[in-house]
C-alpha positions as a printed Julia matrix, in Angstrom:
264×3 Matrix{Float64}:
  11.25  -11.36    2.09
  14.35  -10.12    3.93
  13.92   -8.78    7.45
  16.38   -7.48   10.02
  15.64   -8.19   13.66
  16.94   -5.16   15.54
  16.3    -3.91   19.1
  12.59   -3.3    19.6
  11.31   -4.17   16.13
  11.8    -5.94   12.82
  12.64   -3.99    9.67
  11.74   -5.13    6.18
  14.02   -4.25    3.3
  14.25   -4.92   -0.45
  17.56   -6.04   -1.95
  18.82   -5.99   -5.51
  22.23   -6.04   -7.16
  25.75   -6.62   -5.92
  28.83   -4.68   -4.94
  29.23   -2.03   -2.24
  26.01   -1.4    -0.33
  23.75    1.57   -1.08
  21.06    2.2     1.53
  17.92    3.92    0.19
  15.66    5.69    2.71
  12.09    6.67    1.79
  10.04    9.76    2.6
   6.74   10.3     4.42
   4.26    8.6     4.32
   5.79    6.23    1.8
   7.78    2.99    1.8
  10.63    1.16    0.13
   8.71    0.66   -3.14
   9.38    4.29   -4.06
  12.96    3.19   -4.86
  12.25    0.32   -7.26
  13.08    2.43  -10.35
  16.46    3.38   -8.9
  17.19   -0.18   -7.73
  16.58   -1.43  -11.28
  18.95    1.16  -12.72
  21.76    0.92  -10.14
  21.83   -2.79   -9.38
  24.87   -3.3   -11.65
  27.01   -0.95   -9.55
  25.64   -1.37   -6.02
  23.98   -3.83   -3.69
  20.83   -1.73   -3.38
  19.0    -1.95   -0.06
  15.69   -0.07    0.2
  14.43   -0.14    3.8
  10.95    0.24    5.21
  11.57    2.48    8.21
  10.17    1.48   11.6
   6.38    1.23   11.36
   6.3     1.8     7.58
   5.65   -0.6     4.72
   6.18   -4.24    5.67
   8.18   -3.45    8.8
   6.53   -4.36   12.1
   3.7    -2.17   13.49
   4.48    0.34   16.21
   2.92    1.66   19.37
   5.17    4.71   19.67
   3.69    8.16   20.22
   6.49    9.67   18.13
   8.91    8.32   15.53
  11.83   10.68   15.95
  14.69   10.98   13.5
  17.31    9.82   16.01
  15.43    6.57   16.61
  15.21    5.93   12.88
  18.94    6.69   12.62
  19.73    4.15   15.34
  17.62    1.6    13.48
  19.67    2.19   10.32
  22.9     1.74   12.23
  21.6    -1.63   13.41
  20.52   -2.47    9.85
  24.0    -1.71    8.49
  25.43   -4.12   11.07
  22.84   -6.75   10.08
  23.83   -6.35    6.43
  27.49   -6.92    7.3
  28.56   -3.68    5.64
  31.47   -1.61    6.92
  29.96    1.54    5.36
  27.11    2.42    3.03
  26.22    4.97    0.39
  23.07    6.61    1.8
  20.49    7.82   -0.71
  17.59    9.49    1.08
  14.48   11.46    0.12
  12.59   14.07    2.19
  11.96   12.6     5.68
  14.58   10.01    4.78
  17.01   12.9     4.39
  16.26   14.03    7.94
  17.08   10.49    9.08
  20.26   10.38    6.99
  21.51   13.64    8.48
  20.77   12.33   11.98
  22.69    9.16   11.11
  25.61   11.25    9.86
  25.8    12.89   13.28
  25.35    9.62   15.16
  27.78    7.38   13.27
  29.56    9.3    10.52
  32.04    6.51    9.9
  29.24    4.27    8.59
  28.44    6.65    5.72
  30.66    6.32    2.66
  28.75    8.9     0.63
  25.48   10.83    0.87
  22.79   11.71   -1.65
  20.18   14.12   -0.23
  17.12   14.13   -2.47
  14.3    16.67   -2.15
  14.96   17.33    1.51
  16.11   20.15    3.77
  18.26   20.67    6.85
  16.23   23.28    8.73
  13.69   22.37   11.42
  10.0    23.12   11.04
   8.83   26.68   11.56
   6.12   27.3    14.12
   3.56   27.33   11.31
   5.01   24.09   10.02
   4.68   22.47   13.45
   1.05   23.54   13.65
   0.48   22.08   10.18
   1.91   18.71   11.26
  -0.58   18.54   14.14
  -3.43   19.59   11.86
  -2.52   16.85    9.37
  -2.48   14.22   12.14
  -5.94   15.27   13.27
  -7.23   15.42    9.7
  -6.09   11.93    8.76
  -7.98   10.48   11.73
 -11.07   12.52   10.9
 -11.1    12.13    7.12
  -9.04    9.01    6.41
  -6.0     8.09    4.36
  -7.77    8.52    1.05
  -8.28   12.21    1.77
  -4.68   12.5     2.94
  -3.43   10.88   -0.26
  -5.51   13.26   -2.37
  -4.08   16.24   -0.46
  -0.48   15.09   -0.51
  -0.58   14.16   -4.18
  -1.05   17.83   -5.05
   2.1    18.87   -3.17
   4.3    15.85   -3.82
   3.76   15.93   -7.57
   3.33   18.66  -10.2
   0.17   18.69  -12.33
   1.91   17.05  -15.27
   3.16   14.01  -13.31
   2.53   10.66  -15.01
  -0.52    8.63  -14.03
   1.55    5.6   -12.99
   3.56    7.77  -10.61
   0.35    9.21   -9.14
  -1.01    5.7    -8.75
   2.08    4.48   -6.9
   2.01    7.49   -4.58
  -1.66    6.82   -3.77
  -0.95    3.16   -3.08
   1.85    3.92   -0.63
  -0.03    6.62    1.27
  -3.31    4.72    1.5
  -1.45    1.63    2.78
   0.46    3.48    5.5
  -0.79    2.64    9.01
  -2.68    5.42   10.8
  -0.53    5.09   13.91
   2.61    5.39   11.8
   1.34    8.54   10.1
   0.53   10.2    13.42
   3.81    9.17   15.07
   5.89   10.19   12.04
   4.26   13.62   11.93
   5.14   14.13   15.61
   8.73   13.06   14.97
   9.16   15.43   12.02
   7.47   18.25   13.94
   9.98   17.94   16.78
  13.14   17.21   14.82
  16.23   19.29   15.46
  17.76   21.75   13.02
  20.67   20.16   11.13
  22.13   23.23    9.42
  25.0    23.75   11.79
  26.16   20.15   11.23
  26.31   20.43    7.42
  29.85   21.89    7.23
  31.11   18.85    9.16
  29.9    16.32    6.58
  33.14   14.87    5.26
  31.98   12.42    2.59
  31.11   12.9    -1.09
  27.66   14.49   -1.14
  25.18   15.09   -3.91
  22.01   17.16   -3.51
  19.12   16.57   -5.91
  15.89   18.58   -6.1
  12.98   18.96   -8.47
  12.64   22.29  -10.24
   8.95   22.4    -9.21
   9.35   21.01   -5.68
   7.09   23.12   -3.44
   7.88   21.26   -0.21
  11.67   21.53   -0.33
  12.24   24.13   -3.04
  15.44   24.47   -5.09
  16.6    27.54   -3.19
  16.63   25.58    0.07
  18.64   22.84   -1.65
  21.1    25.41   -3.01
  21.74   26.74    0.49
  22.1    23.19    1.86
  24.54   22.13   -0.89
  26.59   25.3    -0.38
  26.96   24.41    3.29
  28.42   20.93    2.67
  32.08   20.96    1.59
  32.38   19.9    -2.05
  28.69   19.03   -2.46
  27.2    18.96   -5.96
  23.7    20.3    -6.67
  21.42   19.0    -9.42
  18.01   20.5   -10.24
  15.72   18.19  -12.21
  13.71   20.18  -14.8
   9.93   19.8   -14.62
   9.99   17.51  -11.56
   8.38   18.03   -8.18
   9.16   16.45   -4.82
   9.38   12.83   -6.02
  12.27   13.1    -8.45
  13.43    9.42   -8.21
   9.99    8.34   -9.43
   9.13   11.25  -11.72
  12.46   11.35  -13.58
  14.02    7.95  -12.89
  16.54    8.0   -15.75
  17.81   11.49  -14.96
  18.12   10.79  -11.25
  19.78    7.4   -11.83
  22.35    9.03  -14.12
  23.2    11.57  -11.42
  23.39    8.87   -8.75
  25.54    6.63  -10.97
  28.03    9.46  -11.52
  27.95   10.2    -7.79
  28.59    6.56   -6.88
  31.27    6.16   -9.54
  33.22    8.89   -7.77
  33.13    7.15   -4.42
  36.15    5.14   -3.31
  35.03    1.85   -1.8
  36.75    0.68    1.38
């Protein structure tokens, strides 16, 4: 399995395809396997790299109190260097979108294009911050199985396919407790990215599920309107996990997005 040794840790990533590099960044509390449908469908046009962020999936365990978005962004910069890529097409979902936007501020020249999937630019509200802390306490009290049952109801709509529900459960129940707690702290304390959106200067596509209750379509519309030239796509009948729920529709949008990107 491919690993990248970077300062302070070792990141695992999955690789498929050839051509310019597309870097796929997962959400919370998931891992790189959420992208396997998209890797299968895009491998003929991109060297698809799906990373397990620090502490997640098969990447090394952590001892950090908080996994902040800037640290994840620095890790991705190191990963791009490890991959030998001059620039990458970043495709990122939910928490991965927070990381992608932090990376765009940190090293904008490394991003050739950006696909923001079921994510948002605003920071947590005070109620949202309290909810992050409550979730951290609850997972330690009740376990990952209870967390998976709770998150399944907000990540997916009632009509989501059983295989998608099964994959979501597997990822959540396999996520390390310490990673869950540290990631919740990092998301709770992340900075607001809205003022940076007008400065994004690369081709950008925003994708959101029609039934997404965590990052609803209206939030995505505002975000897309703030990025110069950004395209917005709403996936009918899908919730928060559009790349898994509607893999063909999302892959078609991403393929058109990538086809419009000029490679260096």
